[in-house]
VOLOTI-319231 format. One line per field, with one value per residue: x, z, y of N, C-alpha, C, O in turn; residue number from 1. Coordinates in steps of 0.05 Angstrom, whole numbers. Layout:
BEGIN
nX [X|...];
nZ [Z|...];
nY [Y|...];
caX [X|...];
caZ [Z|...];
caY [Y|...];
cX [X|...];
cZ [Z|...];
cY [Y|...];
oX [X|...];
oZ [Z|...];
oY [Y|...];
seq [NUM|...];
This chain:
BEGIN
nX [171|137|163|211|197|175|221|255|226|226|281|295|264|282|336|331|303|341|376|353|326|281|250|223|205|136|97|49|21|60|83|61|21|-36|-43|-19|-41|-49|-66|-51|-47|-1|17|52|40|-20|-67|-130|-168|-230|-275|-315|-310|-331|-324|-319|-302|-261|-280|-239|-168|-158|-210|-273|-318|-352|-366|-397|-366|-365|-321|-286|-251|-192|-146|-105|-57|8|49|116|156|186|166|118|79|33|-32|-71|-126|-111|-57|4|49|105|125|172|202|258|309|273|263|260|217|204|174|150|116|78|33|-29|-48|-107|-118|-147|-214|-252|-306|-308|-321|-382|-402|-381|-329|-284|-291|-270|-217|-204|-190|-145|-80|-72|-31|26|54|109|119|158|175|204|206|221|227|233|231|218|164|140|121|137|154|190|186|200|179|176|147|145|125|96|83|110|141|139|152|156|162|155|128|106|59|38|-20|-52|-58|-48|-8|-25|-38|-84|-119|-100|-70|-29|-3|44|63|107|104|133|140|157|160|131|96|67|41|10|-37|-52|-36|-47|-47|-35|-73|-113|-127|-149|-194|-222|-226|-199|-141|-76|-32|29|65|117|165|174|156|95|53|31|12|-37|-51|-96|-106|-146|-160|-198|-211|-266|-276|-244|-246|-272|-260|-259|-244|-216|-203|-175|-158|-120|-98|-58|-48|11|55|55|11|-36|-49|-68|-123|-150|-148|-194|-201|-154|-138|-147|-191|-209|-249|-259|-292|-296|-307|-278|-274|-236|-210];
nZ [-545|-530|-558|-531|-478|-487|-507|-462|-426|-451|-454|-400|-377|-408|-392|-337|-338|-362|-322|-287|-264|-303|-292|-232|-164|-154|-130|-88|-70|-118|-84|-17|-11|-1|-33|-81|-136|-156|-198|-213|-182|-167|-211|-273|-334|-367|-334|-311|-286|-272|-258|-219|-191|-142|-129|-84|-94|-105|-155|-186|-181|-120|-115|-84|-94|-92|-112|-134|-172|-221|-240|-284|-260|-246|-285|-340|-338|-344|-323|-309|-273|-226|-248|-273|-326|-344|-361|-344|-343|-366|-366|-381|-361|-322|-268|-221|-176|-135|-102|-62|-31|-57|-96|-161|-204|-266|-309|-365|-375|-386|-381|-374|-365|-340|-348|-367|-357|-313|-265|-238|-214|-240|-228|-257|-303|-361|-356|-391|-421|-391|-411|-445|-439|-443|-391|-352|-302|-248|-198|-136|-86|-20|28|98|119|103|101|86|123|139|99|53|2|-62|-114|-180|-226|-291|-338|-396|-381|-336|-273|-219|-152|-101|-34|11|66|94|127|134|153|182|181|140|81|29|0|18|68|108|95|108|91|91|61|29|-19|-76|-127|-192|-219|-267|-263|-218|-237|-276|-254|-217|-232|-264|-324|-363|-404|-386|-338|-357|-383|-344|-300|-254|-211|-241|-233|-215|-198|-157|-155|-108|-42|-47|-21|37|49|65|59|53|44|27|20|7|2|-22|-42|-85|-132|-126|-105|-57|-53|-24|-15|15|13|34|24|42|23|13|18|-35|-63|-35|-39|-90|-131|-154|-119|-79|-33|18|18|-4|-11|-16|-25|-37|-62|-84|-128|-154|-203|-212|-265];
nY [68|25|-18|-18|-32|-84|-111|-108|-140|-191|-203|-204|-245|-289|-291|-303|-352|-385|-396|-429|-492|-529|-575|-588|-604|-611|-558|-528|-471|-431|-392|-386|-343|-304|-259|-270|-300|-368|-415|-465|-511|-536|-564|-574|-539|-515|-471|-446|-393|-364|-312|-265|-199|-152|-85|-31|33|92|141|162|177|210|225|244|218|157|90|28|-24|-74|-124|-169|-228|-268|-309|-332|-381|-410|-460|-478|-515|-474|-428|-384|-363|-313|-286|-235|-199|-137|-146|-178|-226|-252|-293|-316|-364|-363|-398|-410|-366|-318|-280|-262|-217|-196|-154|-132|-81|-44|22|53|106|168|190|247|242|210|234|242|287|328|347|341|369|402|387|347|282|234|211|150|90|45|4|-19|-65|-83|-127|-147|-194|-215|-267|-281|-330|-400|-408|-362|-324|-273|-217|-174|-124|-94|-49|-27|17|32|78|109|158|175|153|106|84|33|12|-41|-81|-143|-189|-255|-291|-349|-421|-456|-473|-466|-422|-398|-359|-301|-236|-180|-117|-63|-2|46|98|125|177|205|272|274|230|247|293|271|250|290|341|406|437|498|503|467|493|541|521|494|527|518|528|533|480|451|397|369|314|258|235|200|172|134|68|17|-50|-104|-173|-230|-299|-356|-425|-456|-507|-555|-527|-477|-410|-358|-290|-231|-160|-102|-35|21|86|138|203|242|300|350|332|335|388|395|415|373|331|317|290|273|222|154|99|30|-27|-96|-156|-222|-280|-339|-389|-446|-481];
caX [169|126|183|232|186|173|248|265|212|235|309|297|253|300|359|324|296|364|392|337|318|253|236|227|184|111|91|23|25|88|88|35|11|-63|-42|-7|-58|-36|-87|-39|-49|25|23|62|21|-40|-87|-148|-186|-249|-295|-323|-305|-346|-308|-329|-277|-263|-284|-213|-148|-163|-239|-290|-341|-347|-387|-392|-358|-362|-299|-278|-228|-180|-123|-95|-30|23|71|138|173|183|160|90|72|4|-47|-92|-138|-95|-29|18|73|119|135|188|212|287|320|251|262|258|197|209|150|153|91|71|5|-40|-61|-129|-119|-171|-232|-266|-332|-306|-334|-410|-408|-369|-305|-263|-299|-249|-191|-200|-183|-117|-67|-69|-4|36|70|125|119|178|173|222|196|239|216|253|229|208|135|131|106|144|168|194|187|204|165|180|128|155|104|102|75|122|150|130|167|143|176|135|133|80|58|17|-33|-65|-42|-42|11|-37|-46|-108|-113|-100|-44|-30|22|48|81|111|103|146|135|171|141|113|74|50|24|-8|-63|-59|-27|-65|-31|-47|-97|-133|-135|-166|-219|-236|-229|-182|-115|-54|-18|51|75|144|166|180|136|68|34|35|-12|-42|-65|-105|-115|-158|-167|-209|-219|-291|-270|-221|-250|-283|-245|-269|-222|-223|-180|-181|-134|-122|-75|-58|-31|31|68|38|-13|-59|-54|-79|-152|-161|-149|-215|-195|-125|-135|-163|-197|-222|-254|-270|-297|-302|-306|-264|-275|-211|-216];
caZ [-517|-529|-566|-510|-456|-495|-508|-435|-414|-463|-446|-371|-373|-420|-375|-312|-343|-370|-298|-268|-274|-311|-278|-203|-149|-155|-106|-88|-96|-122|-57|-2|-4|-12|-53|-106|-144|-170|-204|-225|-164|-165|-235|-296|-356|-367|-313|-317|-266|-283|-238|-218|-167|-138|-114|-76|-97|-115|-184|-198|-161|-106|-116|-61|-105|-91|-123|-139|-199|-224|-259|-286|-243|-255|-303|-354|-329|-354|-304|-314|-249|-209|-265|-282|-344|-339|-374|-325|-350|-386|-360|-390|-344|-313|-241|-215|-149|-135|-76|-43|-14|-74|-117|-181|-220|-287|-325|-383|-372|-401|-364|-390|-361|-328|-366|-356|-349|-289|-244|-242|-203|-257|-217|-277|-328|-371|-353|-412|-414|-387|-432|-442|-444|-433|-367|-344|-273|-239|-169|-123|-59|-5|53|118|126|81|100|77|144|138|75|44|-27|-77|-139|-198|-248|-312|-357|-416|-369|-310|-260|-191|-137|-76|-15|30|82|99|144|127|175|174|187|115|62|3|-12|31|93|108|92|111|81|94|39|23|-48|-87|-155|-203|-224|-290|-253|-200|-253|-293|-240|-200|-243|-281|-340|-368|-420|-368|-320|-371|-390|-320|-279|-231|-213|-253|-212|-224|-175|-158|-147|-80|-29|-57|-1|52|44|80|41|65|25|38|1|20|-17|-15|-50|-103|-155|-121|-87|-49|-47|-16|-13|25|9|44|15|52|6|26|2|-47|-75|-20|-47|-116|-131|-162|-95|-62|-8|21|21|-22|1|-34|-14|-58|-55|-109|-129|-178|-209|-224|-282];
caY [60|-2|-37|-20|-48|-112|-122|-112|-162|-216|-208|-210|-272|-308|-294|-317|-380|-400|-402|-446|-518|-530|-596|-587|-616|-596|-542|-516|-458|-422|-382|-389|-317|-298|-237|-280|-322|-390|-434|-489|-534|-549|-580|-560|-537|-494|-469|-425|-384|-345|-304|-237|-185|-128|-66|-4|48|120|144|167|183|234|232|239|203|129|74|0|-32|-103|-130|-198|-236|-293|-308|-355|-386|-433|-464|-496|-514|-451|-405|-382|-342|-308|-265|-228|-174|-122|-150|-202|-225|-276|-293|-340|-367|-369|-406|-411|-342|-294|-280|-241|-213|-176|-154|-109|-75|-21|42|65|135|179|203|270|233|194|248|248|313|349|358|339|384|420|375|328|255|228|196|121|82|20|5|-42|-68|-102|-130|-167|-198|-233|-276|-286|-358|-416|-408|-335|-310|-245|-212|-147|-123|-69|-50|-4|19|50|84|130|184|178|129|103|63|25|-5|-51|-105|-156|-212|-274|-305|-374|-445|-471|-462|-470|-396|-387|-345|-272|-224|-151|-105|-34|6|74|101|149|181|228|295|267|213|263|311|255|248|312|366|421|455|523|498|456|514|559|507|484|547|510|540|518|465|436|383|357|286|252|218|201|163|110|52|-7|-69|-129|-193|-254|-320|-380|-446|-470|-534|-557|-510|-450|-393|-332|-272|-203|-141|-75|-17|49|101|166|220|259|320|370|321|345|416|396|416|348|314|327|277|268|193|137|73|12|-54|-113|-184|-236|-309|-350|-418|-456|-504];
cX [158|146|204|222|185|200|259|252|223|264|311|287|271|325|354|318|321|381|376|330|289|238|243|203|159|106|64|22|55|98|61|24|-17|-63|-30|-23|-42|-57|-77|-41|-23|32|33|40|2|-58|-104|-165|-204|-270|-302|-316|-321|-329|-323|-304|-283|-266|-258|-193|-154|-193|-252|-317|-335|-371|-378|-384|-354|-341|-295|-254|-217|-156|-120|-65|-18|47|91|158|166|178|131|88|42|-6|-70|-103|-122|-65|-19|44|84|127|150|198|241|296|299|247|257|236|201|184|154|128|90|41|-3|-55|-82|-130|-146|-188|-247|-293|-332|-320|-363|-418|-395|-343|-281|-269|-277|-221|-184|-194|-153|-106|-66|-40|4|52|85|127|139|177|192|213|214|226|239|251|216|178|123|113|111|160|171|194|192|191|171|160|138|134|113|96|87|128|142|146|153|161|156|145|106|82|34|7|-47|-46|-33|-21|1|-45|-71|-100|-114|-72|-48|-3|21|68|84|115|116|138|152|150|122|90|56|31|4|-36|-71|-50|-48|-48|-47|-73|-120|-144|-155|-193|-235|-242|-213|-155|-94|-38|4|65|103|143|173|160|109|48|45|9|-13|-60|-71|-115|-126|-165|-176|-218|-244|-289|-247|-223|-258|-266|-261|-245|-232|-199|-191|-155|-140|-96|-77|-38|-13|40|48|15|-38|-67|-66|-110|-165|-165|-169|-215|-164|-119|-152|-167|-212|-226|-267|-274|-305|-300|-294|-269|-250|-216|-195];
cZ [-514|-537|-545|-487|-463|-496|-481|-422|-425|-455|-417|-366|-385|-403|-350|-316|-350|-346|-279|-281|-280|-295|-248|-190|-151|-129|-109|-65|-99|-97|-43|7|-17|-34|-79|-116|-160|-173|-214|-208|-163|-190|-258|-318|-352|-343|-319|-292|-276|-262|-240|-191|-165|-120|-108|-75|-106|-145|-199|-175|-147|-104|-89|-69|-105|-102|-127|-168|-200|-246|-261|-269|-254|-273|-318|-347|-341|-336|-314|-291|-231|-225|-274|-301|-343|-356|-355|-332|-372|-380|-370|-376|-338|-284|-236|-187|-150|-106|-54|-26|-31|-95|-135|-199|-240|-304|-342|-381|-388|-381|-381|-387|-350|-350|-352|-345|-324|-265|-251|-233|-219|-247|-236|-303|-336|-370|-376|-402|-410|-409|-425|-448|-433|-407|-362|-314|-265|-209|-159|-94|-45|21|72|128|103|79|92|97|144|113|70|14|-37|-104|-154|-220|-267|-333|-376|-404|-341|-296|-230|-178|-111|-60|6|46|89|117|135|152|164|177|162|98|33|-11|-1|56|90|105|94|104|85|74|39|-7|-56|-117|-165|-210|-247|-280|-235|-216|-271|-280|-225|-210|-261|-297|-347|-384|-403|-348|-333|-377|-366|-299|-254|-233|-226|-230|-224|-199|-179|-150|-118|-68|-41|-35|16|50|61|62|56|44|39|16|16|-2|-7|-20|-70|-126|-148|-100|-81|-43|-39|-13|-2|23|20|37|25|36|23|7|-11|-62|-61|-27|-75|-115|-140|-139|-76|-35|-6|26|-1|-9|-19|-20|-36|-49|-81|-106|-155|-179|-223|-239|-279];
cY [32|-23|-40|-37|-77|-125|-127|-136|-189|-223|-216|-238|-294|-313|-309|-346|-397|-409|-420|-472|-518|-551|-595|-600|-599|-582|-529|-496|-450|-409|-381|-362|-312|-277|-246|-304|-343|-412|-461|-514|-550|-565|-563|-560|-514|-495|-444|-419|-362|-338|-275|-225|-160|-110|-41|14|76|121|149|175|210|242|228|226|173|114|45|-5|-62|-108|-160|-203|-262|-288|-333|-358|-411|-436|-484|-495|-491|-426|-407|-358|-338|-285|-259|-201|-161|-125|-178|-204|-253|-272|-319|-340|-376|-375|-406|-386|-316|-299|-257|-240|-191|-177|-129|-105|-51|-3|57|96|144|192|226|262|216|207|255|276|335|361|357|354|403|409|356|300|251|211|166|114|56|24|-21|-43|-90|-103|-152|-169|-220|-241|-282|-315|-373|-415|-381|-322|-280|-240|-181|-147|-95|-71|-24|-5|40|53|105|158|187|151|130|80|57|7|-14|-74|-117|-180|-229|-288|-331|-397|-459|-457|-465|-445|-384|-373|-314|-261|-193|-140|-74|-25|37|77|127|152|204|249|289|250|229|280|296|254|273|340|379|440|480|520|487|476|533|547|500|505|541|523|521|505|448|423|372|328|283|233|222|194|141|94|27|-25|-95|-148|-218|-273|-345|-400|-460|-500|-534|-537|-481|-436|-368|-315|-245|-186|-115|-59|10|63|130|182|237|281|339|359|332|373|418|398|390|329|325|312|274|239|180|110|56|-15|-70|-141|-198|-266|-318|-380|-426|-481|-526];
oX [169|148|214|237|192|203|271|266|228|270|327|300|274|334|370|326|321|397|386|328|273|216|266|184|161|111|57|21|72|120|41|18|-20|-81|-32|-20|-24|-66|-93|-37|-24|53|25|24|7|-65|-94|-175|-194|-281|-297|-316|-326|-321|-339|-287|-305|-255|-256|-202|-157|-199|-244|-335|-314|-394|-355|-395|-342|-344|-299|-238|-231|-147|-130|-50|-32|64|84|174|144|186|121|95|27|9|-88|-89|-120|-49|-33|61|75|134|143|203|248|292|305|229|250|236|201|174|161|120|100|26|13|-72|-75|-141|-166|-177|-253|-303|-353|-328|-368|-438|-398|-334|-261|-254|-268|-203|-161|-192|-137|-121|-60|-25|-11|62|74|136|137|179|195|212|221|216|261|267|204|167|99|93|93|177|157|200|189|191|172|157|141|125|134|102|75|121|140|153|140|175|142|166|86|104|12|22|-51|-22|-13|-18|17|-58|-79|-77|-127|-52|-67|18|0|89|66|128|112|131|160|126|99|67|31|7|-16|-56|-95|-57|-66|-36|-70|-93|-143|-168|-175|-214|-260|-260|-213|-146|-95|-30|-1|75|111|123|178|149|100|28|67|-13|7|-80|-54|-131|-116|-174|-163|-232|-244|-299|-232|-202|-250|-259|-274|-226|-254|-177|-213|-134|-161|-74|-97|-14|-21|33|26|-1|-58|-90|-74|-122|-188|-183|-163|-228|-151|-98|-168|-148|-225|-209|-284|-260|-319|-293|-298|-267|-243|-226|-197];
oZ [-498|-524|-541|-477|-447|-487|-476|-408|-409|-449|-411|-352|-373|-400|-342|-300|-343|-348|-257|-306|-264|-285|-240|-203|-149|-107|-131|-42|-85|-88|-55|31|-41|-51|-99|-105|-176|-154|-223|-218|-159|-189|-261|-320|-336|-333|-329|-279|-289|-249|-261|-171|-186|-98|-124|-57|-114|-159|-222|-152|-160|-93|-73|-53|-116|-102|-123|-186|-182|-268|-242|-264|-268|-277|-311|-350|-348|-334|-327|-289|-223|-216|-282|-294|-340|-364|-352|-328|-395|-389|-367|-378|-348|-276|-246|-175|-165|-88|-31|-10|-19|-109|-126|-208|-232|-313|-335|-386|-402|-367|-399|-404|-350|-369|-329|-325|-314|-246|-269|-242|-212|-256|-232|-323|-320|-382|-380|-378|-424|-423|-403|-460|-416|-403|-368|-301|-275|-195|-172|-80|-58|36|64|145|85|58|91|90|148|105|82|1|-23|-116|-143|-233|-260|-345|-374|-417|-324|-306|-218|-191|-100|-71|18|41|91|123|129|169|140|176|162|99|14|-32|-9|65|72|111|84|110|84|70|47|-19|-44|-130|-149|-207|-246|-288|-235|-209|-280|-294|-221|-198|-272|-286|-339|-378|-406|-342|-321|-376|-368|-283|-235|-256|-222|-211|-242|-182|-202|-140|-104|-83|-45|-31|11|50|70|51|68|27|61|-6|35|-21|13|-5|-71|-138|-163|-79|-99|-29|-47|-9|-9|31|16|43|19|36|45|-16|0|-74|-74|-22|-83|-99|-134|-139|-58|-16|-27|36|-14|2|-37|-4|-51|-30|-98|-85|-176|-159|-243|-228|-292];
oY [16|-44|-63|-53|-94|-148|-148|-152|-207|-246|-234|-254|-315|-335|-326|-363|-421|-427|-425|-475|-508|-546|-600|-608|-574|-594|-520|-504|-460|-416|-376|-359|-317|-276|-230|-326|-336|-424|-478|-536|-574|-579|-540|-579|-496|-516|-424|-437|-343|-356|-262|-239|-147|-117|-31|10|83|103|142|178|231|263|211|224|165|123|38|8|-73|-98|-174|-185|-277|-265|-354|-339|-430|-418|-504|-476|-487|-404|-428|-335|-357|-266|-276|-180|-171|-108|-198|-185|-273|-250|-340|-319|-394|-359|-404|-386|-295|-318|-234|-261|-168|-199|-108|-124|-39|-13|71|110|129|205|224|274|208|194|270|287|359|382|370|352|419|420|349|295|264|198|159|129|45|46|-43|-23|-112|-82|-173|-149|-240|-223|-289|-323|-361|-422|-378|-310|-264|-256|-165|-167|-76|-93|-2|-26|64|34|117|178|201|130|151|61|75|-10|2|-86|-102|-190|-219|-296|-333|-394|-474|-433|-468|-446|-363|-375|-304|-274|-182|-152|-62|-38|51|60|148|132|222|245|297|255|224|282|308|256|277|360|365|459|482|534|495|476|541|560|499|503|556|528|497|519|431|438|367|319|303|216|244|208|130|105|17|-16|-107|-140|-225|-265|-354|-392|-473|-516|-514|-531|-462|-447|-357|-323|-237|-196|-106|-68|22|53|144|177|246|282|344|374|338|381|439|383|385|312|341|321|272|231|192|99|66|-24|-61|-150|-186|-277|-305|-394|-415|-501|-547];
seq [1|2|3|4|5|6|7|8|9|10|11|12|13|14|15|16|17|18|19|20|21|22|23|24|25|26|27|28|29|30|31|32|33|34|35|36|37|38|39|40|41|42|43|44|45|46|47|48|49|50|51|52|53|54|55|56|57|58|59|60|61|62|63|64|65|66|67|68|69|70|71|72|73|74|75|76|77|78|79|80|81|82|83|84|85|86|87|88|89|90|91|92|93|94|95|96|97|98|99|100|101|102|103|104|105|106|107|108|109|110|111|112|113|114|115|116|117|118|119|120|121|122|123|124|125|126|127|128|129|130|131|132|133|134|135|136|137|138|139|140|141|142|143|144|145|146|147|148|149|150|151|152|153|154|155|156|157|158|159|160|161|162|163|164|165|166|167|168|169|170|171|172|173|174|175|176|177|178|179|180|181|182|183|184|185|186|187|188|189|190|191|192|193|194|195|196|197|198|199|200|201|202|203|204|205|206|207|208|209|210|211|212|213|214|215|216|217|218|219|220|221|222|223|224|225|226|227|228|229|230|231|232|233|234|235|236|237|238|239|240|241|242|243|244|245|246|247|248|249|250|251|252|253|254|255|256|257|258|259|260|261|262|263|264|265|266|267|268|269|270|271|272|273|274|275];
């Protein structure tokens, strides 16, 4: 599976790069969206952003336990014209702008999986640790104007433990086109049965160990979600960013004993220094 994902990534990026001009006018940023970080300042070559983010989030998918978590933020990026290759956390990817209206993003990431110890209240006791695995994320976003005020997008996540799809639309606020300002997006999310059971299913062995009823979920609608992004430049080097996410579960996810809430919410704030 890992070799297949890597091969798909290399073939896709090679094909797209071969059809685009490398030398183009410098642009800051690649697209003016707060949700898409770009530390290159419109210049070709290497760029680095490093910082910290503090999130208040659920302990695991469907949890009613919430707490604070501090994570590193930022990325290493290399820009060539309308293409940026990046390494951000556990993801290695490429994004490119085509005809000023299409943003393509492909990344290989790592899913750490859920751990039984994620629940301090013992709600996951007997369920064991979730499987880790690689994932391939492909996203296509289209704007209806050159300023990226309104856009639609589609995203596919292919993993070793199931697949997920997303359809969304968004609007950008703010007067500047430098990537700062506010952005809000609405999305509907689908998943197959493997992905649904990865987080919310309970097999026979888990049921016997945990005392929870055996649960086998089908694919289909997973949730509807609302996402808010904010980015502000304090000066040429320092950025403040924020994000708030709300996801309302749909379908039989709500019937899973693991889903102690029928929603999930998250809010985060952080700061990044751009070198």
